[in-house]
VOGUMAR-247434 format. One line per field, with one value per residue (C-alpha): residue number from 1; residue in three letters; z, x, y. Coordinates in pm, 1 decimal, m for minus. Each point is the difference from the previous one (the first is absolute). Layout:
num: (NUM:...)
residu: (ALA:...)
c3: (Z:...)
c1: (X:...)
c2: (Y:...)
This chain:
num: (1:2:3:4:5:6:7:8:9:10:11:12:13:14:15:16:17:18:19:20:21:22:23:24:25:26:27:28:29:30:31:32:33:34:35:36:37:38:39:40:41:42:43:44:45:46:47:48:49:50:51:52:53:54:55:56:57:58:59:60:61:62:63:64:65:66:67:68:69:70:71:72:73:74:75:76:77:78:79:80:81:82:83:84:85:86:87:88:89:90:91:92:93:94:95:96:97:98:99:100:101:102:103:104:105:106:107:108:109:110:111:112:113:114:115:116:117:118:119:120:121:122:123:124:125:126:127:128:129:130:131:132:133:134:135:136:137:138:139:140:141:142:143:144:145:146:147:148:149:150:151:152:153:154:155:156:157:158:159:160:161:162:163:164:165:166:167:168:169:170:171:172:173:174:175:176:177:178:179:180:181:182:183:184:185:186:187:188:189:190:191:192:193:194:195:196:197:198:199:200:201:202:203:204:205:206:207:208:209:210:211:212:213:214:215:216:217:218:219:220:221:222:223:224:225:226:227:228:229:230:231:232:233:234:235:236:237:238:239:240:241:242:243:244:245:246:247:248:249:250:251:252:253:254:255:256:257:258)
residu: (MET:ASP:SER:PHE:ASP:GLN:LEU:LYS:ILE:ASP:THR:PRO:GLU:GLN:ILE:ALA:LEU:GLU:LEU:PRO:LEU:ALA:GLY:ILE:GLY:SER:ARG:PHE:LEU:ALA:LEU:ALA:ILE:ASP:THR:LEU:ILE:GLN:SER:ILE:PHE:TYR:LEU:ILE:THR:ALA:PHE:ILE:PHE:ILE:LEU:SER:LEU:PRO:VAL:GLY:SER:SER:VAL:PHE:THR:PHE:LEU:PRO:ARG:LEU:LEU:GLY:PRO:ALA:LEU:ALA:ILE:PHE:ILE:LEU:PHE:ALA:ILE:TYR:TRP:GLY:TYR:PHE:ALA:PHE:PHE:GLU:THR:LEU:TRP:LYS:GLY:GLN:THR:PRO:GLY:LYS:ARG:TYR:ALA:GLY:ILE:ARG:VAL:ILE:LYS:ASP:SER:GLY:ARG:PRO:ILE:ASN:ALA:PHE:GLU:ALA:ILE:GLY:ARG:ASN:LEU:MET:ARG:ALA:VAL:ASP:GLY:LEU:PRO:GLY:ILE:TYR:GLY:VAL:GLY:ILE:VAL:CYS:MET:MET:CYS:ASN:ARG:GLN:SER:ARG:ARG:LEU:GLY:ASP:PHE:VAL:ALA:GLY:THR:VAL:VAL:VAL:HIS:GLU:LYS:PRO:THR:GLU:ASP:ALA:ARG:PRO:SER:TRP:ASN:THR:GLU:ASP:ARG:SER:ALA:ASN:GLU:GLY:ALA:ALA:PRO:THR:PRO:GLY:LEU:ALA:GLN:ILE:THR:PRO:GLU:GLU:LEU:ILE:LEU:ILE:GLU:THR:TYR:LEU:HIS:ARG:ARG:TRP:GLU:LEU:ASP:ASN:TYR:VAL:ARG:THR:ASN:THR:ALA:ILE:GLN:ILE:ALA:GLY:ARG:ILE:THR:ALA:LYS:THR:GLY:LEU:GLN:PRO:GLN:PRO:ASN:GLN:HIS:VAL:ASP:ASP:PHE:LEU:GLN:GLU:ALA:ALA:ARG:LYS:ILE:ARG:ASP:SER:GLY:GLN:PHE:ARG)
c3: (10511.9:335.4:215.9:73.7:42.3:m198.3:m356.6:18.5:m322.1:m42.8:m280.1:m203.8:236.7:299.1:121.6:184.3:m76.1:231.8:m108.0:216.0:m177.3:m45.3:164.9:m83.7:194.0:m179.2:m337.9:49.4:106.4:m326.0:m193.9:160.2:m103.0:m353.0:m32.5:109.6:m264.3:m263.3:101.0:m51.9:m348.8:m71.0:108.9:m208.8:m305.4:47.9:54.0:m318.6:m209.1:141.0:m79.2:m349.2:m103.8:m137.9:m190.2:m126.2:m133.1:m212.2:m121.7:m46.3:m152.2:m270.0:256.9:114.6:287.8:212.8:m23.2:309.9:230.1:m139.1:70.3:353.4:66.4:m133.3:228.9:303.9:m92.9:m27.1:340.9:168.2:m158.8:m77.3:316.8:213.4:m280.2:m119.4:338.7:108.5:m320.0:19.9:374.4:27.4:182.3:160.2:m58.4:174.0:264.9:48.1:21.7:273.4:188.7:m37.4:m185.3:m333.3:m236.8:m80.3:m152.7:244.4:m87.1:138.7:m341.7:m115.7:m215.0:m367.7:m217.7:m60.7:372.7:63.8:m272.5:89.5:370.8:m66.1:m260.8:282.5:197.3:m173.3:173.1:328.8:29.3:m5.6:136.9:127.9:223.2:m114.5:162.1:m199.7:46.0:378.2:36.7:m218.1:203.1:324.9:m131.2:m88.7:196.1:m212.7:m18.1:m376.1:m198.4:m322.4:m207.9:198.0:m63.3:m372.9:m29.8:257.1:217.5:367.1:172.6:260.4:221.7:m105.5:209.2:85.7:2.9:350.8:105.2:254.2:m114.1:72.3:244.5:m201.7:177.3:m207.3:277.2:153.4:m266.9:195.4:m29.0:m379.2:m63.2:m62.9:m284.9:m210.1:m81.9:m312.9:99.2:m202.4:217.4:255.5:m255.4:9.1:212.6:202.9:m248.1:m289.0:185.3:67.1:m370.7:m97.1:252.1:m81.6:m366.9:81.2:208.4:m250.4:m330.6:m63.0:m11.1:m275.8:m372.9:m166.6:m183.4:308.7:216.7:m236.0:m39.0:373.7:83.0:m260.0:131.8:361.5:m99.9:m195.0:298.0:233.3:m245.1:m40.5:377.0:112.3:m295.9:32.9:m337.6:m93.6:m101.7:m363.8:m75.1:351.6:22.3:116.6:287.2:122.4:m18.9:211.7:256.5:24.2:23.4:279.0:197.2:m39.7:97.3:315.5:84.4:m33.3:270.2:349.3:51.4:321.1)
c1: (12183.5:77.4:233.0:368.6:m22.7:m305.6:m111.2:m372.9:m198.0:m371.4:m153.2:m291.3:m232.6:158.5:165.9:318.8:306.5:299.2:341.5:314.0:260.7:350.8:269.6:364.8:119.6:m208.5:57.6:379.0:m12.0:m176.3:247.3:298.4:m133.0:m77.9:344.3:159.7:m198.1:99.1:365.5:m32.1:m140.5:294.3:250.3:m170.7:4.5:368.8:83.2:m180.6:175.7:341.8:m49.5:m130.9:285.6:229.0:m285.2:m135.0:336.3:40.3:m355.2:m134.7:305.8:m216.6:m196.1:110.0:247.4:m214.4:m311.5:87.7:58.9:m309.2:m211.7:139.3:m79.3:m352.0:m62.5:134.8:m217.6:m305.0:73.6:36.6:m300.0:m223.0:23.9:m241.9:m242.1:m10.6:m78.6:m239.2:m196.8:9.2:m73.8:m249.3:226.4:248.4:361.9:173.9:121.9:m343.7:m159.4:246.3:m61.3:m376.5:m58.8:m159.4:m26.8:m357.3:m167.0:m101.3:m360.4:55.3:9.9:292.8:264.1:50.3:311.8:m8.4:4.4:268.3:225.5:m68.6:78.7:319.0:136.5:13.4:241.0:282.6:m115.4:m110.2:341.7:191.5:251.1:37.0:m177.3:m334.8:59.2:m266.1:m246.0:45.4:m43.0:m311.2:m147.1:60.9:m172.1:m338.9:m263.7:m11.2:378.3:1.3:316.6:11.3:m73.4:m319.4:m117.6:69.6:m187.3:m272.8:93.7:52.9:170.9:m204.0:39.6:m188.1:m312.5:m21.3:m333.9:m130.1:m11.8:m274.4:m346.2:m287.8:m267.5:m320.7:m330.5:m309.1:m252.5:30.0:m41.0:m191.0:288.2:m14.5:m375.0:m15.1:248.8:m239.1:257.0:m32.1:m186.0:236.8:296.5:m113.8:85.1:371.2:204.3:311.7:208.8:m127.7:81.4:349.3:27.5:m79.7:239.0:279.5:m28.6:6.8:315.4:179.9:m114.3:325.5:189.6:m215.7:55.8:m236.9:m192.4:m31.3:m90.6:m274.9:m155.7:15.8:m168.3:m273.6:m73.1:m20.4:m216.3:m233.9:m35.3:m77.7:m248.7:m181.4:m39.0:m65.0:m146.7:264.9:87.0:309.3:m62.6:55.9:373.0:83.2:322.8:m57.3:249.5:m193.8:m321.4:151.6:127.0:m345.7:m162.3:236.8:m82.7:m375.2:30.6:189.5:m242.7:m295.2:124.7:148.8:368.4:184.5)
c2: (11601.4:151.9:m205.1:m39.5:m378.5:m98.9:58.7:68.5:m32.5:59.0:m201.2:145.7:m189.6:182.2:m319.6:92.6:m209.2:30.4:m123.3:33.2:212.1:m139.0:209.6:59.1:m305.4:m262.8:162.3:0.3:m364.9:m78.8:215.9:m175.5:m341.2:117.4:158.5:m327.6:m188.6:256.5:m42.1:m375.3:64.5:232.2:m267.5:m269.6:227.4:82.4:m368.3:m105.4:263.7:m85.1:m369.2:72.1:230.4:m276.0:m164.5:331.0:115.1:m313.6:m57.9:353.3:166.9:156.2:203.5:347.0:m13.4:232.5:m218.2:m202.2:297.7:173.9:m307.9:m24.0:366.2:m48.1:m298.9:186.6:297.9:m229.3:m153.2:340.2:171.2:m296.3:m209.6:202.3:85.0:m361.9:m153.4:277.0:m52.2:m379.6:m26.0:287.5:246.3:m236.7:m94.0:m292.1:244.0:157.3:m342.6:m101.7:326.0:m38.6:326.6:87.5:297.2:104.7:303.2:271.2:m94.0:m350.3:m168.4:m218.3:165.4:m76.2:m4.5:375.6:84.0:m261.9:140.1:364.0:m30.4:m195.8:239.0:254.8:m217.8:184.8:319.5:m159.4:m164.5:330.3:87.4:m356.8:m253.4:141.6:336.8:184.9:m284.7:m9.6:375.2:m9.9:m288.1:187.1:313.0:m149.4:m187.1:m315.7:m62.9:47.2:53.7:200.6:m308.5:m55.9:355.6:m33.8:m330.1:76.8:m296.8:m83.9:m292.5:m186.1:m303.5:m309.7:m44.3:m370.1:m169.9:m51.1:m364.6:65.3:m99.2:237.9:m105.1:28.4:43.3:72.9:m42.1:345.9:269.6:259.4:246.8:m15.7:m8.0:373.8:m30.2:m213.0:m269.8:m211.2:m319.9:m215.9:96.6:m258.8:m269.2:83.0:m240.4:91.3:m199.3:211.9:321.6:m133.7:m85.7:360.9:153.5:m246.0:92.0:373.4:m44.6:m224.8:150.8:190.7:m329.7:m147.3:12.9:248.3:m274.0:m220.5:299.2:117.9:m343.0:m70.4:331.7:m56.3:m348.8:120.2:298.6:m226.1:m229.4:291.4:150.7:m331.1:m45.0:357.2:184.4:272.0:149.5:205.6:359.6:103.5:25.6:m121.6:m199.4:m356.1:47.1:302.5:m202.2:m278.0:253.4:152.4:m344.1:m107.7:314.8:m54.0:m365.7:89.0:280.1:m238.6:m236.2:9.3:m74.3:m52.3)
């Protein structure tokens, strides 16, 4: 990783992935939206408790008097600490605010985050938020090349802009391969159609948005289709996503694009 604006990741197959890093502006836009949503949750909670006070005092007189306030504090605590971790776990690194801003939290290896990273990075918000308006977090983001706050360093994460799938279709020409003859391409690569290449690349761009089960099954089905047509085989212990990235590169290298 060696860029102010781009996160560059080399996969084990030496395939370079470039993801645009999210800066302070887009991250604060996302934070403002998430804070607004949290405030709405706070108001709804307060409204419900205010309305339930008369009923609670007459029906639940046998319960301790402090139960209501304790329950309210617990819910407010859950909203403050659990909001970000919940959505980032459920939506693979996105909250409603991040989704609107078009950014996502990922591991610095390029993989999606799990619940442990989501919880870890958000527990550090208490420190990043000091002494107010995320002062510590802003200073930390300005002092490193990937705009990472303390929570990102603790969890090993970065925040990147979503990379939309290109709508343009590649121009595929298999007639002129003289430039690639020296590379001894796999003969079966000629069987791959432009639509199948688009299918692979669309999956690779959109995989972070998929549920783990759907993502795994989709990748396996695409990999099986490519293997059947080309004869390419994944290496031992090679992740299916890495295999598809390598296959897409070989398919592109075997043809001429303009």
